FITOR-360921 format. One line per field, with one value per residue (C-alpha): x, y, z; residue in three letters. Coordinates in Angstrom, 1 decimal. Example, Ala and Ser with C-alpha at 12.3 -4.5 7.8 and 13.67 -1.06 7.14 Angstrom:
REM residues 2
X 12.3,13.7
Y -4.5,-1.1
Z 7.8,7.1
type Ala,Ser
REM end
This chain:
REM residues 274
X 79.1,78.6,78.4,81.7,81.9,85.2,88.1,91.4,94.4,97.5,100.1,103.7,103.3,106.0,104.7,103.7,100.6,99.0,96.8,96.0,94.7,92.3,91.2,90.2,88.5,86.5,85.5,84.7,82.7,80.0,79.7,79.5,81.7,84.4,88.1,90.9,93.9,96.8,100.2,102.8,106.0,108.8,111.9,112.7,111.5,108.4,106.2,102.7,101.2,101.7,98.4,96.3,93.9,89.9,88.3,90.7,90.4,86.4,86.5,88.7,85.8,83.3,81.9,82.0,84.2,88.0,87.4,84.0,84.7,85.3,82.2,80.8,82.0,80.0,76.6,77.0,78.3,77.0,81.0,83.5,87.0,90.0,93.3,95.5,99.2,100.8,102.8,106.5,107.0,107.5,105.2,103.9,103.2,100.8,99.2,98.5,96.6,94.9,93.6,92.6,90.7,88.8,88.7,88.5,86.1,89.0,92.4,94.0,97.7,100.0,102.7,105.5,105.9,107.3,109.1,105.3,104.2,105.5,108.4,107.0,105.8,109.4,111.0,110.7,108.1,105.7,105.9,104.4,101.9,100.8,99.4,97.3,94.6,92.8,90.3,90.4,93.2,93.2,96.8,97.2,100.3,102.4,102.7,100.2,96.2,94.3,90.5,90.1,91.0,92.8,91.7,88.1,87.2,85.8,85.7,87.0,86.6,84.7,87.1,87.6,89.9,89.2,91.8,90.2,91.1,89.7,91.1,91.0,86.7,86.6,83.1,83.2,86.2,84.2,81.1,83.4,85.1,81.9,80.3,82.7,82.9,79.3,79.2,82.1,80.9,77.5,76.2,79.0,81.3,82.1,84.1,86.3,86.7,89.9,91.7,94.8,94.3,91.4,89.0,87.6,85.3,81.8,80.3,76.9,75.5,74.6,71.9,70.8,71.9,70.7,73.5,77.1,79.5,81.5,85.2,88.3,90.9,94.4,97.9,100.9,102.4,99.8,101.6,102.2,98.5,97.7,99.4,99.1,95.0,95.4,96.8,95.3,91.8,93.0,91.6,91.5,91.5,92.1,90.8,92.0,90.9,93.5,93.3,91.1,92.7,95.8,96.1,96.4,99.8,101.1,99.6,101.2,104.8,106.2,102.8,101.4,99.6,102.8,104.0,101.2,101.0,104.7,103.8,100.0,99.4,96.8,95.3,95.0,92.3,93.4,90.3,90.5,88.2,87.2
Y -101.6,-98.8,-95.4,-93.7,-90.6,-89.7,-90.0,-89.6,-88.5,-88.0,-86.2,-85.0,-82.8,-85.2,-85.3,-88.6,-87.3,-85.6,-88.8,-90.2,-86.6,-86.4,-89.9,-88.8,-85.9,-87.6,-90.3,-87.6,-85.7,-88.3,-89.9,-86.2,-86.9,-85.1,-85.4,-84.7,-83.3,-84.5,-82.9,-85.2,-83.6,-85.2,-83.7,-81.7,-78.5,-78.9,-75.8,-75.5,-73.4,-77.1,-77.9,-79.5,-76.7,-78.2,-75.2,-75.1,-78.9,-78.5,-75.3,-77.6,-80.2,-77.7,-77.9,-74.2,-71.2,-71.1,-67.7,-68.8,-69.4,-72.2,-72.6,-73.0,-76.5,-77.8,-75.8,-76.2,-80.0,-81.6,-82.5,-80.5,-80.4,-80.0,-79.1,-80.0,-79.3,-81.4,-79.7,-80.4,-83.8,-87.4,-88.0,-91.6,-90.1,-87.2,-89.3,-92.0,-89.8,-87.9,-91.6,-92.9,-89.4,-89.6,-92.6,-92.5,-95.2,-94.8,-93.5,-92.9,-93.3,-92.1,-95.2,-94.8,-96.9,-100.7,-98.6,-99.3,-96.7,-93.2,-91.7,-90.6,-93.9,-95.8,-97.9,-97.5,-94.7,-97.3,-99.7,-97.3,-95.7,-99.1,-100.0,-96.7,-98.0,-101.0,-98.8,-99.8,-98.5,-97.2,-97.5,-94.6,-95.3,-92.5,-93.9,-96.3,-96.5,-94.2,-94.5,-90.6,-88.2,-85.5,-82.4,-83.7,-85.7,-88.0,-91.7,-94.7,-97.5,-100.2,-103.7,-104.2,-107.3,-109.0,-111.9,-114.4,-117.4,-119.2,-117.0,-114.4,-114.7,-112.4,-111.6,-108.6,-106.9,-108.2,-106.5,-103.1,-103.2,-103.4,-100.6,-98.1,-99.2,-98.6,-95.8,-93.9,-95.8,-96.9,-100.6,-100.3,-100.9,-105.1,-107.2,-110.5,-112.8,-114.7,-117.7,-119.4,-123.0,-125.3,-125.1,-121.4,-119.7,-119.4,-115.9,-115.2,-112.4,-109.3,-108.7,-112.2,-114.9,-117.9,-117.3,-118.0,-115.6,-117.2,-117.2,-117.7,-120.3,-119.6,-121.9,-121.2,-118.3,-116.1,-113.1,-113.4,-115.0,-111.7,-109.0,-110.9,-110.9,-107.3,-106.4,-108.7,-107.9,-104.6,-104.1,-100.5,-101.5,-104.6,-105.3,-107.7,-108.8,-108.6,-110.3,-107.6,-108.2,-106.5,-103.2,-103.0,-102.6,-105.5,-107.6,-105.9,-106.2,-109.0,-110.5,-111.3,-107.8,-106.0,-107.8,-107.1,-103.3,-103.0,-104.6,-103.6,-101.7,-99.7,-98.5,-101.3,-101.2,-103.3,-104.1,-105.7,-108.3,-110.0
Z -124.0,-121.0,-122.0,-122.2,-120.3,-119.3,-122.0,-120.6,-123.1,-121.8,-124.1,-124.2,-127.2,-129.6,-133.1,-132.2,-130.2,-133.2,-134.5,-130.6,-129.9,-132.8,-132.4,-128.3,-129.7,-132.3,-129.5,-126.6,-129.3,-130.4,-126.7,-125.5,-122.9,-120.8,-122.8,-120.0,-122.4,-119.8,-120.4,-119.1,-118.7,-120.6,-118.9,-121.8,-123.3,-123.7,-124.7,-122.9,-125.7,-127.8,-125.9,-128.7,-130.2,-129.1,-130.9,-134.0,-134.6,-134.4,-137.0,-139.2,-139.0,-139.8,-136.3,-134.6,-135.8,-134.0,-132.3,-130.2,-126.5,-125.0,-123.6,-126.7,-127.0,-124.6,-125.7,-128.9,-129.5,-125.8,-124.9,-122.4,-122.3,-119.9,-120.3,-117.6,-117.4,-114.3,-112.0,-112.2,-110.1,-111.4,-114.1,-113.8,-109.5,-111.1,-114.2,-111.3,-109.1,-111.7,-112.9,-109.3,-108.8,-112.1,-113.5,-117.1,-119.5,-121.9,-122.0,-125.8,-125.9,-129.0,-130.0,-132.0,-134.7,-133.7,-130.4,-128.5,-126.3,-127.0,-125.6,-122.0,-121.2,-122.1,-119.3,-115.6,-116.2,-117.8,-115.5,-112.5,-114.8,-116.0,-112.8,-112.2,-114.6,-116.1,-118.2,-122.1,-123.8,-127.6,-128.6,-131.8,-134.0,-134.8,-138.8,-140.0,-140.9,-138.6,-138.6,-137.7,-140.1,-138.9,-141.6,-141.7,-138.7,-140.5,-139.1,-141.5,-139.4,-141.3,-140.2,-136.9,-135.9,-132.7,-132.0,-129.4,-127.0,-124.3,-122.0,-121.2,-121.7,-125.2,-125.2,-122.8,-125.4,-128.3,-126.7,-126.3,-129.2,-131.4,-129.3,-129.6,-133.1,-133.5,-132.2,-134.4,-137.6,-137.0,-138.5,-141.4,-138.7,-139.4,-136.9,-137.7,-134.9,-135.6,-133.5,-133.7,-133.1,-133.5,-131.1,-130.4,-127.8,-128.8,-128.7,-129.1,-130.9,-128.4,-129.6,-130.4,-128.0,-130.0,-133.1,-132.5,-134.1,-136.8,-136.1,-138.5,-137.5,-138.9,-138.0,-137.0,-135.2,-133.1,-133.5,-137.2,-137.6,-136.4,-138.0,-141.7,-141.4,-140.0,-143.7,-145.6,-144.5,-144.0,-140.3,-139.3,-135.2,-133.5,-130.4,-127.5,-124.7,-121.5,-118.0,-116.0,-112.5,-113.5,-115.6,-119.2,-119.4,-116.6,-119.4,-122.4,-121.3,-122.6,-124.0,-127.4,-127.2,-126.7,-129.5,-131.7,-130.8,-131.9,-135.5,-136.1,-138.9,-137.3,-133.7,-131.1,-128.2,-124.9,-123.4,-119.6,-118.7,-115.7
type Met,Gln,Pro,Ile,Ser,Thr,Val,Leu,His,Pro,Thr,Asp,Phe,Ser,Asn,Ala,Ser,Ala,Asp,Ala,Phe,Val,His,Ala,Leu,Lys,Ile,Ala,Leu,Val,Ala,Lys,Ala,Met,Leu,Tyr,Ile,Leu,His,Val,Pro,Ser,Gly,Gly,Asp,Asp,Asp,Val,Met,Ala,Phe,Pro,His,Val,Arg,Asp,Thr,Leu,Ala,Arg,Trp,Gly,Leu,Met,Glu,Ala,Asp,Glu,Pro,Pro,Gln,Ala,Val,Glu,Ala,Arg,Leu,Gly,Met,Arg,Val,Ala,Lys,Val,Asp,Leu,Glu,Pro,Gln,Ala,Pro,Glu,Asp,Gly,Val,Arg,Arg,Phe,Ile,Ala,Glu,His,Lys,Pro,Asp,Leu,Met,Val,Leu,Ala,Thr,Glu,Ala,Arg,Gln,Gly,Val,Ala,Arg,Trp,Leu,His,Gly,Ser,Val,Ala,Glu,Lys,Leu,Ala,Arg,Ala,Thr,Thr,Ala,Pro,Thr,Leu,Phe,Val,Pro,Ala,Lys,Gly,Arg,Thr,Phe,Val,Asp,Gln,Met,Arg,Gly,Glu,Val,Arg,Leu,His,His,Val,Leu,Ile,Pro,Ile,Asp,Gln,Arg,Pro,Lys,Pro,Ala,Ala,Ala,Val,Gly,Phe,Ala,Met,Gly,Leu,Ala,His,Leu,Leu,Ala,Gly,Met,Ser,Ala,Glu,Glu,Arg,Leu,Leu,His,Ile,Gly,Lys,Glu,Pro,Pro,Arg,Ile,Ala,Arg,His,Asn,Glu,Pro,Asp,Arg,Val,Leu,Pro,Val,Ala,Leu,Arg,Lys,Gly,Asp,Val,Val,Lys,Ala,Ile,Ile,Asp,Thr,Ala,Asn,Asp,Trp,Pro,Ala,Asp,Leu,Ile,Ala,Met,Ala,Thr,Ala,Gly,His,Arg,Ser,Val,Phe,Asp,Leu,Ile,Arg,Gly,Ser,Thr,Thr,Glu,Gln,Val,Leu,Arg,Gln,Ala,Pro,Cys,Pro,Val,Leu,Ala,Val,Pro,Val,Gly
REM end
């Protein structure tokens, strides 16, 4: 996995964003990356004072004091944080420009249970913003299992479910997903590759090219099989490959990934692959 140096967390300050924020913060903290917290106006009475309190959260996790200066975050923890409030404009335009200028390595978004992406990404905003990035995107549900504890910052990421098929080629997505899992949780994170059908693709271990990873086989409806497996195992993260020549959102609308996203009991990582 390529190092994660920039994490982008767009937020509209909705309740759905709380878990997504701590996931973005934890990833940036462990990766010692730049975290951009981008306020996306929703057209309502958003309160800029509701920007997530990074130092308060880090203090709650026992990593620093809440009254330390902002510079202490980088000096003590090796990560940087920038809070950006978009000026009044069409949200999709502002976010698209920001992504084009900063090219994040990972985007972290909140989702509302069974309703896809949180309210600021509904409708035409989602369609326009969708074309702005091909970076891997972590979707964190407002309701359901999450793998970063808000109060303590502890990571519970033991089971990573990775549905695979012949196309898009899944090896890069497997590598990124497990690289992220091992970064956060060490080698205790375990992958389970799942193929719905009879002939799964062959994927070698990244550190042992001569050894092929085992693949679990299931029959029936693809989405149901993925969700059932995620519930039965149970999965802490579902990682899915998407075709890299278009953006993540272009591929999830109306796709298997979108249907999984709406029903997933845990976060979903969409990884574009070429």
